[in-house]
Structures are given as C-alpha cells and as structure tokens.
VMD Tcl script that draws the C-alpha trace (Angstrom):
set ca {
  {6.92 4.92 -0.42}
  {10.50 3.56 0.61}
  {11.19 -0.17 1.20}
  {12.42 -1.09 4.66}
  {16.12 -1.65 4.98}
  {16.91 -5.24 4.56}
  {18.06 -7.25 7.78}
  {21.27 -8.82 7.97}
  {21.56 -12.11 9.39}
  {25.03 -13.15 9.35}
  {25.19 -15.29 12.48}
  {25.96 -18.75 11.89}
  {24.49 -21.52 14.28}
  {27.89 -22.61 15.18}
  {29.16 -19.31 16.11}
  {26.32 -18.75 18.16}
  {27.00 -22.14 19.68}
  {30.26 -20.83 20.59}
  {28.62 -17.80 22.17}
  {26.73 -19.75 24.37}
  {23.57 -19.97 22.60}
  {22.28 -23.74 22.07}
  {22.32 -24.89 18.62}
  {18.72 -25.55 18.33}
  {17.82 -21.85 19.48}
  {20.46 -20.73 17.13}
  {19.15 -22.83 14.25}
  {15.62 -21.78 14.99}
  {16.57 -17.99 14.86}
  {18.55 -18.21 11.73}
  {15.59 -19.93 10.26}
  {13.08 -16.93 11.24}
  {15.58 -14.51 10.20}
  {16.06 -15.94 6.73}
  {11.97 -16.41 6.44}
  {11.80 -13.10 7.65}
  {14.26 -11.61 5.12}
  {12.47 -13.80 1.90}
  {9.25 -12.52 2.85}
  {10.02 -8.41 3.25}
  {11.47 -8.85 -0.62}
  {8.44 -10.73 -1.67}
  {6.05 -8.12 -0.81}
  {4.34 -6.54 -3.91}
  {4.33 -3.22 -2.17}
  {6.13 -1.49 -5.46}
  {3.98 -3.22 -7.54}
  {0.67 -2.37 -6.09}
  {1.75 1.27 -5.73}
  {2.52 1.22 -9.46}
  {-0.95 0.00 -10.16}
  {-2.61 2.83 -8.07}
  {-0.42 5.55 -9.78}
  {-1.58 4.13 -13.17}
  {-5.20 4.30 -12.27}
  {-4.83 7.91 -10.95}
  {-2.74 8.79 -14.10}
  {-5.54 7.46 -16.32}
  {-8.25 9.33 -14.77}
  {-6.21 12.52 -14.80}
  {-5.87 12.19 -18.30}
  {-9.28 11.31 -19.31}
  {-12.00 14.05 -20.08}
  {-15.55 11.94 -20.27}
  {-16.96 15.20 -22.32}
  {-14.11 15.31 -24.76}
  {-15.56 12.95 -27.50}
  {-18.79 14.86 -27.06}
  {-17.40 18.27 -27.35}
  {-15.20 16.93 -30.48}
  {-18.21 16.14 -32.49}
  {-19.70 19.62 -32.29}
  {-22.87 20.76 -33.09}
  {-23.12 19.44 -36.56}
  {-21.62 16.19 -35.65}
  {-24.47 15.74 -32.79}
  {-27.28 16.28 -35.51}
  {-25.44 13.67 -37.77}
  {-25.27 11.33 -34.59}
  {-21.49 11.15 -34.53}
  {-21.52 11.76 -30.93}
  {-23.56 8.58 -30.47}
  {-21.02 6.70 -32.52}
  {-18.20 8.09 -30.42}
  {-19.92 7.06 -27.17}
  {-20.58 3.53 -28.53}
  {-16.75 3.14 -29.28}
  {-14.62 1.56 -26.30}
  {-13.28 4.19 -23.86}
  {-9.65 3.90 -23.79}
  {-9.25 5.22 -20.30}
  {-11.90 2.82 -18.98}
  {-10.18 -0.06 -20.44}
  {-6.60 1.28 -18.63}
  {-8.64 1.72 -15.50}
  {-10.28 -1.81 -15.53}
  {-7.06 -3.56 -16.34}
  {-5.28 -1.68 -13.41}
  {-8.14 -2.59 -10.99}
  {-7.97 -5.97 -11.67}
  {-4.11 -6.33 -11.29}
  {-4.31 -3.92 -8.10}
  {-6.91 -6.29 -6.78}
  {-4.65 -9.36 -7.03}
  {-1.61 -7.56 -5.72}
  {-3.70 -6.11 -2.60}
  {-4.71 -9.74 -1.80}
  {-1.42 -10.95 -1.88}
  {0.19 -7.97 0.07}
  {-2.92 -8.50 2.55}
  {-1.76 -12.30 3.21}
  {1.92 -11.95 3.04}
  {1.83 -8.85 5.42}
  {0.15 -10.75 7.85}
  {2.67 -13.73 7.52}
  {5.52 -11.08 7.99}
  {3.96 -9.97 11.30}
  {3.83 -13.32 12.96}
  {7.50 -13.96 11.70}
  {8.35 -10.45 13.27}
  {6.70 -11.83 16.59}
  {8.54 -15.13 16.86}
  {11.75 -13.06 16.34}
  {11.15 -10.69 18.78}
  {10.48 -13.72 21.31}
  {13.58 -15.34 20.43}
  {15.46 -12.10 20.88}
  {13.68 -11.88 24.44}
  {14.62 -15.45 25.31}
  {18.49 -14.87 24.33}
  {18.45 -11.61 26.65}
  {16.73 -13.52 29.57}
  {18.98 -16.73 29.37}
  {21.35 -17.17 31.95}
  {25.08 -16.90 31.05}
  {26.81 -20.56 31.46}
  {30.01 -20.25 33.51}
  {32.92 -19.09 31.65}
  {36.14 -21.36 31.79}
  {37.50 -19.35 34.40}
  {34.88 -19.02 36.80}
  {36.48 -16.00 38.36}
  {37.04 -14.20 35.12}
  {34.18 -11.48 35.67}
  {35.49 -9.53 32.56}
  {34.63 -12.60 30.45}
  {31.22 -13.13 31.71}
  {30.58 -9.17 31.09}
  {31.90 -9.39 27.21}
  {29.81 -12.51 26.61}
  {26.68 -10.82 27.98}
  {27.27 -7.85 25.79}
  {27.85 -9.91 22.83}
  {24.73 -11.83 23.21}
  {22.98 -8.67 23.96}
  {24.22 -7.38 20.44}
  {22.88 -10.51 18.90}
  {19.54 -10.06 20.41}
  {19.39 -6.22 19.33}
  {20.43 -7.50 15.69}
  {17.31 -9.64 15.71}
  {15.06 -7.07 17.25}
  {16.39 -4.69 14.67}
  {15.34 -7.33 11.88}
  {11.76 -7.83 13.55}
  {11.22 -3.76 13.50}
  {12.12 -3.80 9.94}
  {9.38 -6.21 9.24}
  {6.87 -4.19 11.45}
  {7.75 -0.80 9.43}
  {7.03 -2.91 6.07}
  {3.76 -4.22 7.58}
  {2.76 -0.51 8.36}
  {3.64 0.42 4.88}
  {1.54 -2.46 3.47}
  {-1.28 -1.49 5.68}
  {-1.27 2.39 4.50}
  {-1.04 1.22 0.93}
  {-4.04 -1.21 1.12}
  {-5.96 1.57 2.45}
  {-5.07 3.89 -0.54}
  {-6.21 0.81 -2.57}
  {-9.56 0.86 -0.89}
  {-10.08 4.59 -1.61}
  {-9.20 4.26 -5.30}
  {-11.34 1.19 -5.73}
  {-14.58 2.19 -3.77}
  {-14.41 6.10 -3.93}
  {-12.31 7.55 -6.83}
  {-13.08 5.01 -9.59}
  {-16.87 4.87 -8.89}
  {-17.04 8.79 -8.73}
  {-15.03 9.12 -12.03}
  {-17.34 6.59 -13.73}
  {-20.34 8.40 -12.45}
  {-19.26 11.39 -13.84}
  {-18.65 10.03 -17.35}
  {-22.12 8.42 -17.18}
  {-23.84 11.76 -16.36}
  {-21.75 14.04 -18.89}
  {-22.95 11.74 -21.79}
  {-26.64 11.53 -20.59}
  {-27.31 14.72 -18.89}
  {-25.39 17.07 -21.30}
  {-25.96 20.70 -20.90}
  {-28.89 20.44 -18.75}
  {-26.97 19.22 -15.68}
  {-23.92 21.27 -16.41}
  {-23.86 22.99 -13.01}
  {-24.24 19.58 -11.12}
  {-21.71 17.87 -13.37}
  {-19.12 20.85 -12.81}
  {-19.48 20.33 -8.84}
  {-18.99 16.66 -9.58}
  {-15.68 17.38 -11.55}
  {-14.45 19.74 -8.74}
  {-15.06 16.83 -6.38}
  {-13.11 14.33 -8.52}
  {-10.31 16.82 -8.79}
  {-10.23 17.16 -5.20}
  {-10.29 13.32 -4.49}
  {-7.37 12.91 -7.04}
  {-5.45 15.75 -4.93}
  {-5.98 13.55 -1.92}
  {-4.90 10.45 -3.55}
  {-1.70 12.20 -4.71}
  {-1.00 13.34 -0.92}
  {-1.77 9.69 0.33}
  {0.31 7.86 -2.38}
  {3.28 10.13 -1.45}
  {3.03 8.98 2.04}
  {1.48 12.33 3.55}
  {-0.46 12.01 6.57}
  {-4.27 11.67 6.30}
  {-4.59 14.83 8.59}
  {-3.39 16.83 5.61}
  {-6.41 15.50 3.48}
  {-9.54 17.70 3.18}
  {-12.09 16.00 5.36}
  {-15.09 16.26 3.03}
  {-13.32 15.35 -0.18}
  {-14.33 11.33 0.17}
  {-18.07 12.12 0.02}
  {-18.07 14.96 -2.31}
  {-18.14 13.19 -5.37}
  {-21.34 11.13 -4.06}
  {-23.11 14.35 -3.05}
  {-22.56 15.90 -6.55}
  {-23.75 12.78 -8.06}
  {-27.01 12.64 -6.01}
  {-27.65 16.39 -6.95}
  {-27.68 15.35 -10.46}
  {-30.41 13.17 -9.98}
  {-32.65 15.85 -8.59}
  {-35.40 17.27 -11.05}
  {-34.04 20.59 -12.79}
  {-36.15 23.75 -12.18}
}
mol new
graphics top color blue
foreach p $ca { graphics top sphere $p radius 0.5 }
foreach p [lrange $ca 0 end-1] q [lrange $ca 1 end] { graphics top cylinder $p $q radius 0.2 }
display resetview
C-alpha cells in the first residue's frame, strides 16, 4: 500500500501577506499545513501492514498436524506426540506477538487518522475562504490585468492547500482499509487457525473430513487476505470465505456416524 505524496507548504506568511492574504489567515493556514504534514508522516500505516503480513506468513508456514505426524505410530505409543503438544508452538508465539503489536498500532492509526481528517477539513475551509475573499484594490485601481493576476495567484495558493487536504483524505482512506483488514485477521483468520490446531490435535483421524474442510476454508481466507493486503477491491474476494472456517469448525462438533 503506497503512502500518499507529501504535501508541500512552501508559502511563507510574509509572502501570503504580500499577495493580499491577511497575516492571521496566512499564519493559521501554514500552521494547519505543517500539522497536516507532520500527522501524515506519523501514521503507523506501514508498520501495521508489516505486522499483518507477519501474522499471515506465520500461519501459512505452520502446520498444526506436523508435530503429531512427525511422532509416527511408535512415537504415539510412547507418548511422544503428547510431549510435543505440551511444547510451546513457535507459530502461535509469533502470531500472538504480532497480534499484540498490531492491536496497539491499529489503535494509534485509528486515533491519528481521525485527527488527520479534522485537519484536512480545516485546510479545505481555509482554501475556500481564500477563494471567496474579495481582492483588495490594487495600487492602480484601473489596472485590471494586475487584479486578474492576483486573483489567479490566490486561486493557485488555494489549490495547493486543497491538494494537501486531498492527500490527507487519501491517507485516511488507506488507514480505514487497513483497519478493516486488521479486524479480519484478528476476528476471523487467527481464530479459525487456532480452531484448526485444536481440532487436529484432539479429533485426530476420526474427524479427518471435517478438518480437511476447515483446512480448505483457512486457505481460502489466507488467499482473501493476500488480495486485501495488496489493495485488491473486496468485490474480488469470494463472498463465503469469511464464514467457511466457522461453518467447518461447527461441523467437527457433530457426532461422527
């Protein structure tokens, strides 16, 4: 996900004053633009994306049944599979650490993007006031060309401010999209993966069919998350992938014939 372009606020208050913008309005606009620029670069968008990708990678490289299969028949007779299950799961540890970090970053991103939206609204208001402000009389009242040049210059300044606000609004849109992906990872993907790990260890071969269905559902969710993290519109994601893991998990609770 690309970061929005950094807005450039190179007008000084004194230059704005020479252009007919009041000193107070110029100082206020520059302060808002500087705050907007600082807030844009403080957004933890990239950091949150990295944490979500870390969760997806940890899940993809894990296999809840691997340690049980590795023990083999003799190992299960000797209880080695139970010993393996008692050991900490490295994938679970990685996922848990990524989840904690992602949760903190998501909270910060939500709060900061809300502040960014408020700043963008104020900058747009300042730009609108600048456009609507009446041009003071030029030194030569009859010089229409000078008045036109001044009006065009003020409109160019207003456009610069509006562009800065547009960059902030784009960043807010990116943040909202990423927060939705975070909610999917936290509330759907990770619980389905943990459920699969539990069922694989407890049900073993008796529920192979149900476990396989859950495995397929998990892969579908991973594929959907990859598309989402890459910025693909949600319409391209299969509509049933978000519930397939839950449905398959319920199926394993039904009595086997």
